[in-house]
C-alpha positions as CSV (number, residue, x, y, z in Angstrom):
1,M,-21.7,39.1,19.3
2,S,-20.1,38.0,22.7
3,G,-23.4,38.5,24.7
4,G,-27.0,38.0,23.8
5,D,-29.2,35.0,23.6
6,P,-27.3,31.7,23.2
7,G,-29.8,30.5,20.7
8,E,-29.3,33.4,18.6
9,R,-25.6,33.2,18.8
10,L,-25.8,29.6,17.8
11,D,-27.9,30.4,14.8
12,A,-25.6,33.2,13.7
13,L,-22.6,30.8,14.0
14,R,-24.4,28.1,11.9
15,G,-25.1,30.8,9.3
16,E,-21.4,31.7,9.1
17,I,-20.6,28.0,8.7
18,D,-23.2,27.7,5.9
19,A,-21.6,30.6,4.1
20,L,-18.2,29.1,4.5
21,D,-19.6,25.7,3.1
22,D,-20.9,27.6,0.0
23,G,-17.5,29.2,-0.4
24,I,-15.8,25.8,-0.1
25,L,-18.2,24.3,-2.6
26,D,-17.5,27.1,-5.2
27,L,-13.7,26.7,-4.7
28,L,-14.0,22.9,-5.1
29,Q,-15.9,23.4,-8.4
30,R,-13.3,25.8,-9.6
31,R,-10.5,23.3,-8.7
32,A,-12.4,20.6,-10.6
33,G,-12.3,22.9,-13.6
34,K,-8.7,23.5,-13.3
35,A,-8.1,19.7,-13.2
36,L,-10.0,19.3,-16.4
37,E,-7.7,22.0,-18.0
38,V,-4.6,20.1,-16.8
39,A,-6.1,16.8,-18.3
40,R,-6.5,18.5,-21.5
41,V,-2.8,19.8,-21.5
42,K,-1.6,16.2,-20.5
43,E,-3.6,14.7,-23.3
44,A,-2.0,17.1,-25.8
45,E,1.3,16.1,-24.5
46,G,0.4,12.4,-25.2
47,R,0.8,11.3,-21.7
48,A,-0.3,7.6,-21.0
49,S,-1.1,8.2,-17.4
50,F,-2.5,11.3,-15.7
51,Y,-1.8,10.1,-12.2
52,D,1.2,11.9,-10.6
53,P,1.9,10.4,-7.0
54,E,4.7,12.9,-6.4
55,R,2.5,15.9,-7.3
56,E,-0.1,14.5,-4.7
57,R,2.6,14.1,-2.2
58,R,3.9,17.6,-2.5
59,I,0.3,19.0,-2.2
60,V,-0.3,17.0,1.0
61,E,3.1,17.8,2.4
62,R,2.5,21.6,1.8
63,L,-1.0,21.6,3.3
64,T,-0.1,19.7,6.4
65,R,2.7,22.0,7.5
66,P,2.8,22.4,11.4
67,G,0.9,25.3,12.9
68,S,-1.6,25.9,10.0
69,G,-4.8,25.6,12.0
70,P,-6.7,23.4,14.5
71,L,-7.2,20.5,12.1
72,S,-4.6,17.8,12.6
73,A,-2.4,16.8,9.7
74,S,-4.1,13.4,9.5
75,A,-7.5,15.1,9.1
76,V,-6.2,17.5,6.4
77,R,-4.6,14.7,4.6
78,S,-7.8,12.6,4.5
79,V,-9.9,15.6,3.2
80,F,-7.4,16.3,0.4
81,R,-7.0,12.8,-0.6
82,E,-10.6,12.7,-1.4
83,I,-10.5,16.0,-3.2
84,I,-7.5,14.9,-5.3
85,S,-9.3,11.5,-5.9
86,A,-12.4,13.1,-7.2
87,C,-10.5,15.6,-9.5
88,L,-8.4,12.7,-10.9
89,S,-11.5,10.7,-11.7
90,L,-12.7,13.7,-13.8
91,Q,-9.3,13.7,-15.6
92,Q,-9.1,9.9,-16.2
93,P,-11.2,7.1,-14.6
94,L,-8.9,5.3,-12.2
95,R,-9.6,1.5,-11.6
96,V,-7.6,0.0,-8.8
97,A,-7.2,-3.7,-8.2
98,Y,-6.4,-5.1,-4.7
99,L,-6.3,-8.4,-2.9
100,G,-9.9,-8.9,-1.8
101,P,-12.5,-9.5,-0.8
102,E,-13.7,-6.3,0.9
103,G,-12.3,-5.6,4.3
104,T,-8.6,-6.7,3.7
105,F,-5.8,-4.5,4.7
106,S,-5.1,-4.2,1.0
107,Q,-8.2,-2.6,0.4
108,L,-7.7,-0.3,3.4
109,A,-4.2,0.6,1.8
110,A,-5.8,1.2,-1.6
111,R,-8.5,3.6,-0.3
112,R,-5.8,5.6,1.7
113,L,-3.8,5.8,-1.5
114,F,-6.5,6.6,-4.1
115,G,-9.6,7.8,-2.1
116,Q,-13.3,7.1,-2.6
117,A,-13.7,8.3,-6.0
118,A,-11.5,5.6,-7.6
119,A,-13.3,2.4,-8.9
120,Y,-12.1,-0.7,-7.0
121,W,-11.9,-4.4,-8.2
122,D,-11.0,-7.1,-5.7
123,A,-8.8,-9.9,-7.0
124,T,-8.9,-13.3,-5.2
125,T,-5.1,-13.7,-5.3
126,I,-2.1,-11.4,-5.5
127,E,-1.3,-12.9,-9.0
128,G,-4.8,-11.8,-9.9
129,V,-4.0,-8.2,-9.0
130,F,-1.0,-8.4,-11.5
131,D,-3.0,-10.1,-14.1
132,A,-5.7,-7.4,-13.9
133,V,-3.1,-4.5,-14.4
134,A,-1.2,-6.4,-17.2
135,R,-4.5,-7.0,-19.1
136,G,-5.6,-3.4,-18.7
137,D,-8.7,-4.4,-16.5
138,A,-7.2,-2.1,-13.8
139,S,-4.8,0.9,-14.2
140,R,-3.1,0.3,-11.0
141,G,-2.7,-2.6,-8.4
142,V,-2.1,-2.5,-4.7
143,V,-0.2,-5.4,-3.1
144,P,1.6,-6.2,0.2
145,V,5.3,-6.7,-0.2
146,E,6.6,-7.0,3.4
147,N,5.7,-6.9,7.0
148,S,7.9,-5.5,9.8
149,A,7.7,-8.6,11.8
150,E,7.4,-11.5,9.2
151,G,9.5,-10.2,6.3
152,P,8.6,-10.5,2.5
153,V,5.2,-11.5,1.1
154,L,6.6,-14.2,-1.3
155,M,3.7,-14.2,-3.7
156,T,4.2,-10.6,-4.4
157,V,8.0,-11.1,-4.8
158,R,7.4,-13.9,-7.3
159,A,4.8,-11.8,-9.3
160,L,7.3,-8.9,-9.5
161,L,9.8,-11.2,-11.0
162,Q,7.6,-12.9,-13.3
163,N,5.8,-9.8,-14.8
164,D,6.8,-6.7,-16.6
165,L,4.8,-4.3,-14.4
166,L,6.7,-1.6,-12.3
167,I,6.5,-0.2,-8.8
168,E,5.1,3.3,-9.0
169,R,4.6,4.0,-5.3
170,E,4.8,2.7,-1.8
171,M,3.1,3.2,1.6
172,V,3.4,1.7,5.1
173,L,0.2,0.8,6.9
174,E,0.0,0.0,10.6
175,V,-1.7,-3.4,10.9
176,T,-4.0,-4.2,13.9
177,H,-5.3,-7.8,13.9
178,C,-8.6,-8.8,15.8
179,L,-9.9,-12.2,16.6
180,L,-13.5,-12.3,15.0
181,T,-16.0,-15.1,15.7
182,R,-19.5,-16.2,16.4
183,A,-18.2,-18.1,19.4
184,S,-19.0,-16.6,22.8
185,S,-15.5,-17.3,24.5
186,L,-12.0,-18.6,23.6
187,P,-12.6,-22.2,24.9
188,S,-15.4,-22.5,22.3
189,I,-13.1,-22.0,19.3
190,A,-11.9,-25.0,17.4
191,R,-10.4,-23.5,14.4
192,V,-8.6,-20.3,13.4
193,Y,-8.7,-19.0,9.8
194,S,-6.4,-16.5,8.2
195,H,-3.8,-15.5,5.6
196,P,-0.4,-17.1,6.4
197,Q,1.0,-13.6,7.2
198,A,-1.6,-12.8,9.7
199,L,-1.3,-16.3,11.3
200,A,2.5,-15.7,11.7
201,Q,2.0,-12.2,13.0
202,C,-0.2,-13.6,15.7
203,G,1.7,-16.8,16.3
204,L,2.7,-16.2,20.0
205,W,-0.7,-14.9,21.0
206,L,-2.4,-18.0,19.4
207,Q,-0.1,-20.3,21.3
208,R,-0.7,-18.6,24.6
209,N,-4.6,-18.2,24.2
210,L,-5.6,-20.9,21.8
211,P,-3.0,-23.7,22.3
212,G,-3.6,-26.7,20.1
213,V,-6.3,-25.1,18.1
214,P,-5.5,-25.7,14.4
215,A,-4.7,-22.7,12.1
216,I,-6.3,-23.0,8.6
217,Q,-4.7,-20.8,5.9
218,T,-6.9,-18.7,3.6
219,S,-6.2,-16.4,0.5
220,S,-6.8,-13.2,2.6
221,T,-7.9,-12.1,5.9
222,S,-11.3,-11.2,4.5
223,A,-11.7,-14.6,3.1
224,A,-11.1,-15.9,6.5
225,V,-13.8,-13.8,8.0
226,L,-16.3,-15.4,5.5
227,D,-15.0,-18.8,6.5
228,A,-15.4,-18.1,10.1
229,L,-18.9,-16.5,9.5
230,G,-20.1,-20.0,8.4
231,D,-18.4,-21.9,11.3
232,P,-19.9,-21.6,14.8
233,A,-16.7,-23.0,16.3
234,G,-14.3,-20.9,13.9
235,A,-12.6,-17.6,14.3
236,A,-10.8,-15.4,11.9
237,L,-7.7,-13.1,12.3
238,G,-8.5,-9.9,10.4
239,S,-9.3,-6.3,10.5
240,K,-12.2,-4.7,12.7
241,L,-13.4,-3.3,9.4
242,A,-13.8,-6.8,7.9
243,G,-15.7,-7.9,11.0
244,D,-18.0,-4.9,10.7
245,L,-18.6,-5.5,7.0
246,Y,-19.6,-9.1,7.3
247,G,-21.3,-8.9,10.7
248,L,-18.7,-11.0,12.7
249,A,-18.2,-9.9,16.3
250,T,-14.8,-9.0,17.6
251,L,-13.9,-11.1,20.7
252,C,-10.3,-9.9,21.2
253,E,-8.6,-6.9,19.8
254,N,-4.9,-6.2,19.0
255,V,-3.8,-9.8,19.0
256,Q,-0.7,-9.3,16.8
257,D,2.5,-10.1,18.8
258,N,4.3,-6.9,17.8
259,H,2.2,-3.8,18.6
260,D,4.5,-1.8,16.1
261,N,3.2,-4.2,13.4
262,A,3.1,-2.6,10.0
263,T,3.0,-3.8,6.3
264,R,4.5,-2.1,3.4
265,F,2.4,-1.9,0.2
266,L,3.2,-1.3,-3.4
267,V,1.4,0.4,-6.2
268,I,2.1,-1.5,-9.4
269,G,1.4,-0.2,-12.9
270,K,2.8,-0.1,-16.4
271,H,5.1,2.9,-15.6
272,D,7.2,3.9,-12.7
273,A,7.5,7.3,-11.3
274,R,9.5,10.4,-12.3
275,P,12.5,11.5,-10.1
276,T,11.6,13.5,-7.1
277,G,15.0,13.9,-5.3
278,D,14.0,11.4,-2.6
279,D,13.4,8.1,-4.2
280,K,14.0,4.4,-4.0
281,T,14.6,1.9,-6.7
282,T,13.8,-1.8,-6.5
283,L,15.7,-4.3,-8.7
284,A,16.4,-8.0,-8.9
285,F,19.7,-9.6,-10.2
286,R,21.0,-13.2,-10.7
287,L,24.8,-14.1,-10.5
288,D,26.9,-16.8,-12.1
289,D,28.3,-19.4,-9.7
290,G,31.8,-18.5,-8.3
291,P,33.6,-17.3,-5.2
292,G,33.2,-13.5,-4.5
293,A,30.3,-13.1,-7.1
294,L,27.9,-11.4,-4.6
295,R,30.6,-9.3,-3.2
296,R,31.7,-8.0,-6.6
297,A,28.0,-7.4,-7.6
298,L,27.4,-5.3,-4.3
299,G,30.7,-3.5,-4.9
300,A,28.9,-1.8,-7.9
301,F,26.8,0.2,-5.5
302,E,29.5,0.9,-2.9
303,E,31.8,2.2,-5.8
304,E,29.3,4.7,-6.7
305,G,28.3,5.7,-3.1
306,I,24.8,4.2,-3.2
307,S,23.2,2.9,-0.2
308,L,21.2,-0.3,-0.1
309,S,18.1,-0.1,2.3
310,R,17.3,-3.8,1.9
311,I,18.5,-7.1,0.2
312,E,17.2,-10.5,0.3
313,S,17.6,-13.7,-1.7
314,H,15.0,-16.0,-3.2
315,P,15.3,-19.4,-4.9
316,S,15.4,-19.0,-8.6
317,R,12.7,-21.1,-10.4
318,E,15.0,-21.4,-13.5
319,K,18.0,-23.0,-11.9
320,A,18.1,-25.6,-9.1
321,W,19.9,-24.2,-6.1
322,G,20.2,-20.9,-7.9
323,Y,19.1,-17.6,-6.3
324,V,17.7,-14.3,-7.3
325,F,18.8,-11.3,-5.1
326,L,16.1,-8.5,-4.6
327,C,17.3,-5.2,-3.4
328,D,16.0,-1.6,-2.6
329,L,18.5,1.2,-3.1
330,L,18.2,4.9,-2.4
331,G,18.0,7.0,-5.4
332,H,16.2,7.0,-8.8
333,R,17.4,4.8,-11.7
334,E,17.7,8.1,-13.8
335,D,20.1,9.7,-11.1
336,A,23.6,9.8,-12.6
337,R,25.3,7.8,-9.8
338,V,22.4,5.2,-9.7
339,S,22.6,4.8,-13.5
340,A,26.4,4.3,-13.3
341,A,26.0,1.7,-10.5
342,L,23.4,-0.2,-12.7
343,E,25.8,-0.4,-15.5
344,R,28.6,-1.8,-13.3
345,L,26.0,-4.3,-11.9
346,R,25.0,-5.5,-15.4
347,E,28.7,-6.2,-16.2
348,R,29.0,-8.4,-13.2
349,A,25.5,-10.2,-13.1
350,E,24.1,-12.8,-15.2
351,W,20.7,-11.0,-15.3
352,V,19.3,-7.8,-14.0
353,K,15.6,-6.8,-13.8
354,M,14.4,-3.3,-13.0
355,L,11.4,-3.3,-10.9
356,G,10.8,0.5,-10.6
357,S,11.8,3.7,-9.2
358,Y,9.4,5.6,-7.0
359,P,9.2,8.2,-4.1
360,R,10.2,7.1,-0.7
361,F,7.2,6.9,1.7
362,K,7.0,9.5,4.3
363,K,4.7,9.2,7.2
364,V,2.5,12.2,7.8
365,S,1.4,12.3,11.6
């Protein structure tokens, strides 16, 4: 059909697309039926959770291999995230808590992780996310844990140490801040609202473009947008999505100091993940006072050939001038070498708390 009337050719192509859509829908329904069969098998096995992040990762990785067609890996990932989300909602309703209100980067991370079919609940604080999961009001929570420019999110670190929930998954989200305001120009702005992390990530830009303008801390970037919405001389640092959701204009885009700005998010639940062969483990430990205590503790990992990807100290709330060390290591807690290293650490530390083993995040371009 290379020749002929262009209108006829267009109608024929649209007819072919319609037929393909019908075939896709039939396959989706068949896939959903298989998902329900899987749910029945999992229920018979007595599984507490049907969600399997490693299985999802393998599916996406297999389907986004290079050269598989004109669609980009990002587009394929987005489509299958929604397919997986819809099928999972048939198996077991998934309720996900995140730091709200709507429009936060936490909400964006949650939707990229769980798709549109999950039920979402916005908490007013990070502690509220943990509480919702601990009480069973949500089956999973999504919280920010560190930023590439500003380091750890302390409220998340504290909540991890104070709760018995475990890390099940991680993801890294590129973060782009906008200046959102009702004001018509920068000189008209008298106040800037945002979460402390966002204010820090945009600190140099604020000094250069809004010198002397006070920064007002809020519980989230979306809460900042709501404050700025009611303040004719106020502005908020937040996502463009939040501005669009609440009807606040974008005056300046990309105002973060580091244009490679990214935030690492964690999925928390009552269980961590099974071994995949490419995992991370997060744990915390506290040491007795004494020379060489930290060196001996870290030696437990070196002696077993375990690599640490991050270690940081935080003040202990149980002992004045005492510190808790939080670290990420490569490997799963069930791996033989990791298990041996943990046994060595327990012999040398006053206290050790497992925070979870989970698949390492892999960015799909």
